[in-house]
ROSE-635667 format. One record per residue (C-alpha): residue in three letters; x, y negated, z. Coordinates in steps of 0.02 Angstrom, whole numbers, padded with zeros to 5 digits, always signed. Example, Ala and Ser with C-alpha at 12.3 -4.5 7.8 and 13.67 -1.06 7.14 Angstrom:
ala+00615+00225+00390ser+00684+00053+00357
***
This chain:
met+00000+00000+00000pro+00114-00142-00058his+00068-00319-00005asn+00155-00482-00040leu+00181-00626+00079val+00289-00779+00049ala+00343-00884+00197glu+00430-01053+00200asn+00599-00973+00194gly+00559-00894+00027phe+00572-00713+00080lys+00439-00604+00005cys+00361-00490+00135thr+00327-00340+00027gln+00300-00192+00140lys+00254-00013+00102leu+00163+00077+00241ile+00220+00257+00229phe+00128+00386+00331ser+00210+00546+00385ser+00046+00642+00365ala-00118+00616+00275pro-00225+00502+00381asn-00406+00530+00422pro-00516+00408+00326val-00615+00367+00481glu-00457+00333+00582thr-00389+00226+00442ser-00547+00122+00441leu-00539+00099+00628thr-00359+00049+00622phe-00369-00079+00484asp-00542-00153+00500asn-00623-00129+00668thr-00517-00237+00782ser-00605-00330+00920pro-00578-00518+00935lys-00496-00498+01105glu-00362-00387+01029ser-00328-00491+00876cys-00149-00545+00851ser-00122-00719+00785thr+00055-00730+00717pro+00124-00902+00669leu+00247-00897+00526ser+00391-01014+00497asn+00279-01129+00395gly+00156-01146+00538thr+00021-01034+00460phe-00072-00914+00573tyr-00129-00741+00520ser-00272-00658+00611asn-00359-00491+00589ala-00493-00555+00473asn-00555-00432+00342ser-00453-00500+00200pro-00346-00400+00078ser-00203-00523+00098asp-00196-00489+00284ser-00180-00302+00276cys+00010-00308+00281ile+00003-00399+00446lys-00136-00311+00541pro-00059-00138+00562leu+00095-00220+00640cys-00008-00294+00780asp-00159-00181+00804ala-00185-00111+00977gly-00364-00053+00959ser-00352+00134+00943glu-00262+00270+01038asn-00239+00364+00876asp-00137+00217+00815ser+00025+00289+00880gln+00028+00431+00755phe+00033+00307+00612lys+00165+00196+00694ala+00281+00341+00714gly+00286+00358+00525leu+00304+00174+00480lys+00467+00109+00410tyr+00533-00039+00311val+00575-00027+00127ser+00673-00170+00049thr+00574-00290-00059glu+00694-00268-00203gly+00696-00079-00183glu+00876-00089-00123pro+00916+00010+00035leu+00983-00103+00172val+01131+00007+00213cys+01311-00031+00255gly+01440+00025+00126trp+01529-00016-00035gly+01432+00023-00193gly+01377+00204-00187phe+01489+00245-00040thr+01374+00227+00112pro+01425+00358+00240his+01307+00389+00384cys+01439+00347+00515leu+01450+00166+00452gln+01266+00134+00489phe+01310+00124+00673phe+01384-00049+00634asn+01236-00102+00525thr+01163-00205+00668pro+01173-00386+00726arg+01300-00335+00858gly+01409-00252+00726val+01405-00408+00617leu+01442-00516+00769phe+01595-00411+00813phe+01676-00424+00641leu+01635-00609+00623cys+01708-00642+00795val+01870-00556+00745ala+01875-00660+00585ser+01844-00825+00678phe+01973-00775+00810leu+02104-00746+00674gln+02058-00910+00588gly+02072-01010+00750met+02233-00923+00799thr+02313-00959+00629val+02253-01134+00584asn+02232-01214+00756gly+02361-01109+00850phe+02509-01053+00746ile+02515-01208+00635asn+02521-01329+00782thr+02648-01220+00873val+02773-01196+00731ile+02761-01363+00641thr+02917-01431+00730ser+03016-01275+00686ile+02961-01287+00504glu+03016-01469+00498arg+03187-01422+00564arg+03208-01268+00454phe+03153-01347+00289asp+03210-01527+00317leu+03034-01598+00317arg+02985-01770+00377ser+02837-01803+00491tyr+02722-01868+00355glu+02760-01713+00250ser+02712-01597+00392gly+02557-01705+00416leu+02510-01672+00235ile+02531-01486+00267ala+02413-01493+00416ser+02285-01600+00322ser+02282-01484+00171tyr+02166-01367+00267asp+02033-01501+00294ile+02050-01567+00116ala+02020-01394+00041ala+01876-01360+00160cys+01788-01524+00118ala+01811-01493-00069cys+01730-01320-00059leu+01594-01347+00072thr+01458-01411-00045phe+01482-01273-00173val+01499-01131-00047ser+01357-01183+00069tyr+01235-01219-00073phe+01260-01066-00184gly+01318-00950-00046gly+01167-00995+00059asn+01053-00926-00077gly+01166-00781-00123his+01237-00624-00044lys+01311-00700+00115pro+01418-00552+00172arg+01506-00547+00004trp+01545-00732+00014leu+01605-00707+00193gly+01711-00556+00150trp+01797-00638+00003gly+01826-00793+00108val+01914-00694+00245leu+02014-00605+00109ile+02072-00772+00036met+02114-00832+00211gly+02226-00680+00236ile+02315-00712+00071gly+02342-00893+00128ser+02429-00834+00287ile+02546-00721+00188val+02584-00863+00065phe+02624-00976+00213ala+02756-00853+00274leu+02837-00828+00102pro+02971-00965+00116gln+03057-00864+00253phe+03093-00726+00127thr+03135-00834-00025thr+03266-00947+00055ser+03444-00915+00111gln+03480-00873+00292tyr+03473-01010+00421asp+03655-01039+00471val+03704-01166+00603his+03847-01183+00726phe+03839-01282+00886leu+03970-01319+01017glu+03909-01320+01197glu+04010-01476+01236thr+03924-01582+01102gly+03827-01722+01185met+03945-01738+01333cys+04044-01891+01379ser+04220-01896+01303ser+04176-01768+01169asn+04194-01808+00985gln+04022-01881+00949ser+03980-01878+00765met+03821-01852+00666arg+03804-01879+00480cys+03656-01975+00412ser+03621-01908+00239glu+03509-02004+00122ser+03491-01860+00003val+03336-01752+00015ser+03367-01567+00037ser+03297-01449-00095leu+03220-01350+00048ser+03092-01489+00070asn+03009-01432-00092tyr+02941-01284+00003arg+02813-01403+00075phe+02709-01368-00080val+02707-01182-00036phe+02650-01223+00140met+02515-01338+00069leu+02457-01198-00046gly+02444-01081+00103gln+02342-01211+00197phe+02231-01239+00045leu+02192-01052+00042his+02160-01058+00230gly+02035-01198+00204ile+01947-01113+00057gly+01935-00947+00148ala+01870-01019+00312thr+01734-01123+00228pro+01601-00984+00222leu+01641-00928+00399tyr+01563-01075+00492thr+01420-01106+00371leu+01362-00941+00298gly+01420-00841+00449val+01314-00945+00567thr+01159-00935+00458tyr+01181-00748+00428leu+01182-00720+00616asp+01034-00838+00639glu+00930-00748+00506asn+00959-00573+00573val+00915-00594+00757lys+00766-00659+00853ser+00766-00847+00855asn+00781-00858+01045tyr+00935-00742+01039ser+01016-00841+00899pro+01102-00972+01011val+01184-00834+01114tyr+01252-00745+00959ile+01316-00909+00886ala+01392-00958+01054ile+01489-00794+01063phe+01547-00821+00883tyr+01611-00997+00922thr+01688-00942+01087ala+01796-00819+00990ala+01847-00962+00876ile+01900-01065+01028leu+01997-00922+01108gly+02093-00901+00945pro+02198-01060+00962ala+02237-01016+01143ala+02305-00848+01085gly+02397-00937+00944tyr+02487-01052+01065leu+02532-00906+01179val+02588-00783+01045gly+02669-00919+00939gly+02769-00978+01089ile+02832-00800+01117phe+02887-00784+00936leu+02977-00951+00943asn+03091-00879+01077ile+03154-00756+00946phe+03281-00824+00822thr+03211-00843+00647glu+03343-00725+00574ile+03300-00571+00675gly+03450-00463+00720arg+03582-00597+00699gln+03694-00647+00843ile+03693-00835+00870asp+03772-00951+00998leu+03614-01058+01010thr+03479-01051+01145pro+03293-01094+01126glu+03322-01255+01225asn+03442-01319+01092thr+03376-01447+00968leu+03447-01346+00821trp+03358-01184+00870val+03228-01117+00746gly+03115-00978+00810ala+03032-00837+00713trp+02886-00946+00659trp+02835-00829+00517ile+02792-00671+00615gly+02623-00734+00672phe+02567-00777+00495leu+02611-00605+00430gly+02514-00522+00571ala+02363-00636+00552gly+02364-00613+00363ala+02365-00424+00378gly+02225-00432+00507ser+02118-00542+00394leu+02140-00426+00245leu+02085-00278+00352ile+01934-00363+00432ala+01871-00422+00261ile+01838-00241+00208pro+01695-00203+00331ile+01619-00377+00307leu+01608-00346+00119gly+01509-00187+00154tyr+01360-00269+00239pro+01192-00286+00147his+01120-00457+00104arg+01012-00441+00260leu+01008-00317+00402pro+00872-00184+00421gly+00722-00251+00515ser+00775-00432+00502gln+00631-00481+00388arg+00506-00480+00530tyr+00613-00605+00627ile+00617-00722+00477val+00430-00709+00441met+00379-00731+00623arg+00496-00876+00660val+00407-01033+00719ser+00443-01184+00610glu+00520-01335+00696val+00564-01429+00537his+00565-01617+00551gln+00403-01679+00472leu+00430-01811+00337lys+00292-01937+00307asp+00277-01898+00122gly+00270-01710+00156ser+00422-01680+00045his+00494-01561+00176lys+00376-01430+00104thr+00473-01432-00059ala+00598-01307+00010ser+00460-01180+00042asp+00464-01134-00143pro+00551-00963-00157asp+00642-01022-00314phe+00706-01183-00237gly+00895-01197-00224lys+00941-01061-00347thr+01002-01178-00484val+01115-01329-00493lys+00971-01443-00542asp+00897-01423-00367leu+01058-01486-00285pro+01014-01674-00293arg+00839-01638-00225ser+00913-01534-00084val+01034-01673-00038leu+00892-01800-00043leu+00785-01695+00074leu+00927-01690+00201leu+00961-01877+00184lys+00777-01913+00218asn+00788-01813+00380pro+00844-01939+00514thr+00862-01805+00649phe+00985-01709+00540ile+01081-01867+00494phe+01104-01925+00674leu+01149-01749+00734cys+01286-01750+00601leu+01350-01919+00660ala+01344-01863+00842gly+01442-01708+00793ala+01571-01818+00705thr+01599-01925+00860glu+01617-01771+00970ala+01735-01693+00842thr+01841-01851+00844leu+01859-01839+01032ile+01896-01652+01026ala+02023-01670+00885gly+02109-01815+00972met+02116-01732+01142ser+02174-01564+01073thr+02314-01652+00978phe+02371-01770+01115gly+02306-01684+01272pro+02469-01590+01302lys+02567-01750+01270phe+02458-01843+01397leu+02491-01711+01530glu+02675-01707+01485ser+02693-01894+01512gln+02582-01910+01667phe+02656-01764+01763ser+02834-01770+01691leu+02823-01594+01619ser+02916-01510+01478ala+02824-01484+01314ser+02799-01298+01346glu+02738-01327+01525ala+02615-01459+01466ala+02549-01347+01327thr+02525-01203+01449leu+02435-01313+01576phe+02323-01385+01441gly+02284-01207+01384tyr+02230-01163+01560leu+02107-01308+01550val+02041-01277+01375val+02011-01089+01383pro+01889-01087+01530ala+01815-01260+01498gly+01801-01249+01308gly+01763-01064+01293gly+01651-01060+01446gly+01559-01218+01395thr+01527-01152+01220phe+01454-00988+01282leu+01357-01070+01424gly+01275-01194+01304gly+01203-01054+01198phe+01151-00957+01354ile+01054-01106+01424val+00958-01131+01262asn+00912-00946+01264lys+00873-00939+01452phe+00754-01087+01453lys+00689-01056+01275leu+00716-01237+01228arg+00631-01308+01075cys+00718-01428+00957ser+00671-01586+01053gly+00722-01506+01219ile+00889-01454+01145ile+00928-01632+01089lys+00883-01696+01263phe+01002-01569+01338cys+01141-01631+01221leu+01099-01807+01279phe+01121-01754+01461cys+01289-01668+01425thr+01356-01820+01332leu+01303-01937+01472thr+01387-01827+01604ser+01551-01819+01507leu+01540-02007+01479leu+01533-02036+01667ala+01675-01912+01698ile+01789-01997+01571phe+01807-02147+01689ile+01936-02040+01779phe+02063-02111+01656phe+02064-02267+01763ile+02183-02161+01868asp+02361-02133+01812cys+02523-02064+01884pro+02673-02181+01898asn+02818-02157+01777met+02970-02066+01842pro+03117-02188+01849met+03226-02177+01693ala+03389-02271+01678gly+03386-02400+01540val+03201-02370+01501thr+03092-02403+01654gln+03232-02482+01757met+03410-02544+01736tyr+03558-02432+01775gly+03584-02534+01934arg+03403-02496+01981ser+03354-02676+01948val+03199-02724+01849leu+03217-02703+01661leu+03209-02874+01579glu+03070-02901+01450gly+03030-02715+01453arg+03158-02678+01315pro+03259-02516+01330asn+03446-02539+01358leu+03538-02373+01367ser+03713-02448+01373ala+03799-02478+01539pro+03980-02498+01598cys+03976-02319+01665asn+03945-02243+01491thr+04023-02371+01373ala+04177-02265+01341cys+04075-02109+01304gly+04017-02161+01129cys+03841-02092+01157leu+03723-02069+01009arg+03539-02119+01012glu+03501-01975+00893met+03537-01845+01028tyr+03394-01854+01154ser+03416-01725+01291pro+03346-01790+01458val+03430-01741+01621cys+03379-01768+01802gly+03516-01840+01908gly+03549-01800+02090asp+03488-01976+02127asn+03314-01924+02062val+03332-02037+01910met+03314-01974+01732tyr+03444-02011+01599tyr+03427-02010+01410ser+03560-01875+01390pro+03710-01803+01485cys+03817-01924+01387his+03714-02074+01443ala+03734-02013+01622gly+03923-02007+01596cys+03935-01819+01628lys+04101-01736+01582lys+04076-01551+01627val+03938-01424+01611ser+03900-01256+01691thr+03752-01139+01710ser+03661-01116+01874tyr+03647-00933+01925ser+03487-00962+02025ser+03382-01058+01898gly+03474-01020+01735lys+03474-01206+01691lys+03625-01305+01637val+03704-01411+01774tyr+03810-01562+01724gln+03952-01622+01835glu+04061-01776+01860cys+03925-01893+01798ser+03999-02067+01819cys+03834-02163+01810ile+03761-02059+01951leu+03918-02072+02059glu+03924-02260+02034his+03755-02291+02113asp+03736-02140+02228pro+03902-02061+02282thr+03809-01941+02398ser+03732-01850+02249leu+03904-01778+02201gly+03876-01838+02022leu+03768-01687+01974ala+03627-01682+01847ala+03510-01540+01792ala+03445-01516+01616gly+03265-01570+01593lys+03151-01702+01666cys+03134-01744+01849ser+02979-01664+01926ser+02836-01780+01970ser+02752-01781+02140cys+02592-01869+02086asp+02461-01852+02225arg+02320-01886+02100arg+02363-01736+01993thr+02225-01619+02057leu+02088-01751+02042leu+02143-01798+01866leu+02146-01616+01808leu+01975-01582+01886phe+01889-01723+01793ile+01978-01683+01630phe+01907-01507+01651val+01732-01582+01673val+01751-01690+01517ile+01805-01539+01412leu+01669-01428+01487phe+01522-01544+01452thr+01590-01591+01281phe+01590-01409+01227leu+01430-01373+01323ser+01332-01474+01195ser+01415-01400+01041ile+01308-01243+01017pro+01144-01329+01066ala+01181-01467+00939leu+01216-01336+00807thr+01054-01244+00851ala+00955-01407+00839thr+01030-01436+00666leu+00974-01263+00609arg+00797-01290+00675cys+00763-01465+00610val+00790-01416+00427ser+00698-01294+00314asp+00750-01111+00319arg+00815-01111+00141gln+00921-01265+00176arg+01009-01203+00332ser+01173-01151+00252phe+01178-01306+00143ala+01137-01416+00294leu+01283-01341+00391gly+01396-01372+00242ile+01347-01554+00232gln+01367-01570+00421trp+01542-01496+00413ile+01589-01621+00277val+01528-01765+00385val+01613-01696+00541arg+01780-01669+00452thr+01786-01831+00353leu+01724-01943+00495gly+01788-01844+00644gly+01914-01704+00618ile+02030-01794+00497pro+02032-01972+00568gly+02018-01916+00751pro+02202-01879+00782ile+02250-02034+00682ala+02138-02147+00787phe+02196-02074+00952gly+02377-02070+00897ser+02378-02252+00844met+02307-02306+01012ile+02425-02197+01115asp+02576-02258+01014arg+02542-02431+01083ser+02598-02368+01253cys+02768-02307+01193leu+02922-02368+01288leu+03060-02276+01195trp+03059-02228+01011gln+03167-02099+00926asp+03309-02172+00822gln+03343-02071+00664cys+03493-02154+00584gly+03417-02326+00606glu+03238-02271+00566gln+03102-02260+00697gly+03042-02083+00730ser+02925-02012+00862cys+02899-02078+01038tyr+03004-02006+01179val+02938-02098+01332tyr+02764-02173+01362gln+02705-02296+01492asn+02581-02194+01593phe+02472-02341+01645ala+02448-02400+01466met+02421-02222+01402ser+02280-02192+01526arg+02195-02356+01482tyr+02204-02327+01295thr+02139-02149+01316leu+01996-02219+01420ile+01953-02348+01286ala+01954-02218+01146gly+01854-02093+01249leu+01723-02221+01302met+01703-02286+01126tyr+01667-02116+01049lys+01562-02052+01194val+01450-02206+01188met+01427-02183+01001gly+01386-01999+01027leu+01259-02043+01161phe+01179-02171+01045phe+01166-02047+00899phe+01091-01909+01007leu+00965-02036+01075leu+00912-02086+00898ala+00899-01904+00846cys+00785-01871+00995val+00674-02024+00968leu+00654-02003+00780tyr+00623-01814+00782lys+00445-01770+00727pro+00402-01588+00763pro+00262-01493+00676pro+00084-01518+00745thr+00065-01459+00924glu-00072-01335+00883ser+00043-01240+00765leu+00163-01200+00908gln+00036-01141+01037gly+00040-00960+01084ser+00190-00925+00978ser+00318-00886+01111glu+00267-00708+01151thr+00221-00660+00975ser+00362-00729+00870glu+00503-00752+00994asn+00491-00591+01092gly+00452-00488+00940asn+00297-00403+01011cys+00213-00396+00842asp+00332-00288+00745leu+00343-00112+00684gln+00449-00046+00826glu+00328-00089+00966ser+00189+00028+01021lys+00072-00111+01076cys+00035-00291+01035pro-00016-00398+01183pro-00191-00467+01166his-00212-00651+01121ser-00368-00751+01143gln-00452-00840+01001glu-00407-01005+01085asn-00229-00983+01026val-00280-00977+00843
***
């Protein structure tokens, strides 16, 4: 008994009711026609239409799913099963190879597992390994900072270029195939990124331990010629382009594929788990990448360098080979999934519509099953999204939050490094301890709250408003700062007097004869608890290694002896440790800011999916990602970096050219971070407020009585009973 039903999302509900035995005509009549009004099941579809048990031929495909009128009904339900509309079996496999053992993974949880692995690998590679090894790549291939910046930006450029095409055509196509090929391309990109290690000559460098000491022969050539190794930046850019192309389907089609194949109230939890894996990926990338960087890039070679040396290059390429191989493997099962999972059609048909209602009713255009299948519908699809103010302001709110996240993730470790006088590795580790529980926990908790309280679209936006307001209040913690550790010639004069006009002066009578170079920055902490630019600038003449700590200890430092003879003229490699009593309070509130920023991410994404038509969900996410990347992800680090650079006290000197900043003024850095954070948080609060005020849900009567029926899935083929609904709900 085939019957056709077309919902707003364009899926045709063609079902064949197959009975395991020949039914009795009388029983059949009772089952299909004689249903009392008290037992009628009114099921709202995603377009707001309700189907009751009226004696109409068009309703016969709905009534058997919900009938609870006869005890003999169970014998029919035991023999009911879904058959695909197109006649294609919804099985997991590749072509004709569909072994029975694979069907165990042909479930929403199976899809979630493989997509989580893919997002974990993507986050670990792009946001973890790249940020960890960029300094080593610069040193190994003679790259300048702007060239490494181009390498990092190539990912976002490729993603923005592909988002419209992938989200529009992939959203109406076979999503698992788009996802699988995307992960495959991402794996190829990781392998391409590692290729320069195997196509260049061996890294050969010699370093004398005494270099950088007072009275040693200080010399460093400044070459104007550009090394041929710098041309490998184009290979790195190609690898990043492939990363960007491959990851594009993951966060658009992957999200909508999960959303379409689970109950709508479970969708935020599935998406939250998916994004949590993506957040844990960078944390693993920092950890694993840091371990690999402690291995010399030419594995097996004996070298007189140590990882603390500025000429050391770690094995940056191992992580990319591993991630590339993992991506190629995980793409295989993803390619084997059907275009939709078995049993998912009932979730799509029974989903309650929360589409923003346009005044001219043009939002109903997307209900056409043929809409969006050709290029000519692309302008109309864009116009529909542009006419949706809720969607527009959710995109802008997402862009402001992304700006803050991108800026803080880039400069968060640097902020902790400066405030607490930590080494770069210590600051990165401490920041990781903050981001993993706050970012990962906030992402999962946001999806759980939406599911727990069964929030509708308007309630979700209000929750995002609350989270943004809370993080806005917490960001005032940046009024607090830790004082700078004293540094000779930078924060104070060598004689511990006030530095005139705030200009660094690293020369002093105690180190004049040493011939120190500004190019060799290697901070040491003197026995007088004052930091010095390098052992040379402290006037140190000897060096040894401490057996207890393993750190280098410099001796006979004339600048230290001159002002503090009791310190024995000793200095230890590294910065002086800070004893800031505000450290715990500052870390606590930074944790709160990160937590509530990520707490609103999944709810905001869920609201975006619900305020647009079903057939536009993938395309809407694509447009949103373009807005978020172009207005948030790409300019975010630039905006934060330009403000933080204003607080720099000491710049790197590269043969007369200004390089990166070595020392920041903590007070100014906190104030500039506060200004940037307040500015973007206030804008985010404003955009969420406009999205909430301008949102127009479907008529109230179309949402009544829908929770139990459509959300909890009581009216489907796998349930033995359908709970009775009164006629008042119709």
